[in-house]
ROVEXLO-191782 format. One record per residue (C-alpha): residue in three letters; x, y, z. Coordinates in steps of 0.02 Angstrom, whole numbers. Layout:
<nodes>
ALA,X,Y,Z
...
</nodes>
This chain:
<nodes>
MET,-1242,-2507,204
GLU,-1401,-2576,226
ASP,-1410,-2570,411
GLU,-1376,-2367,392
ILE,-1534,-2323,311
LYS,-1666,-2291,450
PRO,-1838,-2226,408
ASP,-1795,-2049,514
LEU,-1652,-2005,384
ASN,-1641,-1826,316
VAL,-1668,-1839,126
ASP,-1699,-1643,90
LEU,-1619,-1573,-53
VAL,-1443,-1496,-17
GLY,-1461,-1350,-145
GLY,-1586,-1241,-259
PHE,-1719,-1362,-363
ALA,-1779,-1316,-549
PRO,-1821,-1448,-635
SER,-1869,-1445,-827
PRO,-2052,-1448,-845
PHE,-2099,-1649,-860
THR,-2125,-1702,-1030
THR,-2094,-1841,-1158
SER,-1919,-1778,-1207
ALA,-1999,-1600,-1270
LEU,-1917,-1483,-1160
TYR,-1741,-1487,-1062
PHE,-1616,-1362,-995
ASP,-1499,-1310,-1145
GLY,-1308,-1331,-1119
VAL,-1299,-1398,-944
LYS,-1147,-1476,-885
PRO,-1105,-1595,-776
SER,-997,-1488,-687
GLU,-1126,-1346,-649
LEU,-1241,-1494,-550
ALA,-1075,-1566,-461
GLY,-1070,-1525,-270
TRP,-1194,-1485,-114
ASP,-1243,-1325,-151
SER,-1279,-1331,-346
GLN,-1438,-1280,-399
VAL,-1519,-1420,-496
MET,-1553,-1353,-638
PRO,-1412,-1219,-639
ALA,-1510,-1047,-628
GLY,-1511,-946,-772
LYS,-1499,-1081,-914
THR,-1656,-1082,-1036
LEU,-1766,-1229,-1099
GLY,-1699,-1287,-1253
GLY,-1792,-1383,-1393
VAL,-1952,-1248,-1404
SER,-1875,-1147,-1544
GLU,-1855,-1291,-1647
PRO,-1977,-1324,-1789
LYS,-1991,-1521,-1776
MET,-2023,-1504,-1594
VAL,-2165,-1392,-1590
ARG,-2297,-1483,-1592
LYS,-2236,-1603,-1435
VAL,-2208,-1461,-1340
ILE,-2371,-1403,-1374
LYS,-2459,-1558,-1324
ALA,-2336,-1548,-1166
ILE,-2374,-1360,-1127
ALA,-2565,-1373,-1139
GLN,-2591,-1377,-966
ARG,-2457,-1235,-923
PRO,-2514,-1088,-945
LYS,-2383,-997,-838
LEU,-2243,-1080,-963
LYS,-2365,-1077,-1111
ALA,-2368,-880,-1092
LYS,-2184,-874,-1069
LEU,-2146,-967,-1230
ALA,-2278,-860,-1332
GLU,-2180,-722,-1270
LEU,-2001,-780,-1311
HIS,-2062,-867,-1487
PRO,-2220,-796,-1542
GLU,-2198,-872,-1697
PHE,-2219,-1043,-1631
TYR,-2315,-1032,-1474
GLY,-2402,-846,-1501
PRO,-2590,-835,-1547
ASP,-2558,-805,-1750
ALA,-2409,-962,-1738
LYS,-2413,-1062,-1897
PHE,-2385,-1250,-1843
PRO,-2252,-1328,-1972
PRO,-2290,-1456,-2084
MET,-2316,-1632,-2044
LYS,-2266,-1789,-2121
LYS,-2402,-1878,-2216
LYS,-2464,-2026,-2094
GLY,-2504,-2151,-2234
ALA,-2325,-2125,-2317
LYS,-2250,-2271,-2264
LYS,-2403,-2405,-2273
LYS,-2442,-2338,-2448
SER,-2271,-2363,-2503
ALA,-2255,-2548,-2420
THR,-2435,-2593,-2503
LEU,-2359,-2555,-2669
LEU,-2201,-2663,-2649
GLU,-2325,-2810,-2578
SER,-2446,-2804,-2742
LYS,-2286,-2799,-2858
</nodes>
């Protein structure tokens, strides 16, 4: 098969391409099935699918970091979920960073 690979091969996408925004797993298309990506003419990712994870309170801080430099996506999410991404949004509470270290220190001192 190696001998069939030539530098001038056509490697164009054969269907439409609408990727999810690149993030550290904060955003994804919700409900996409492998069968929707099968075939030469299928769109990647399927049209009409919505971004998942954006309305989960535990993911909001991660999503906000991921969309910081994407004003169009940020505006769209603010419109869809103003409670999380709108101008008056309240951030969900964060876990205290020192909680694990403190309990480990207490165990060591006993």
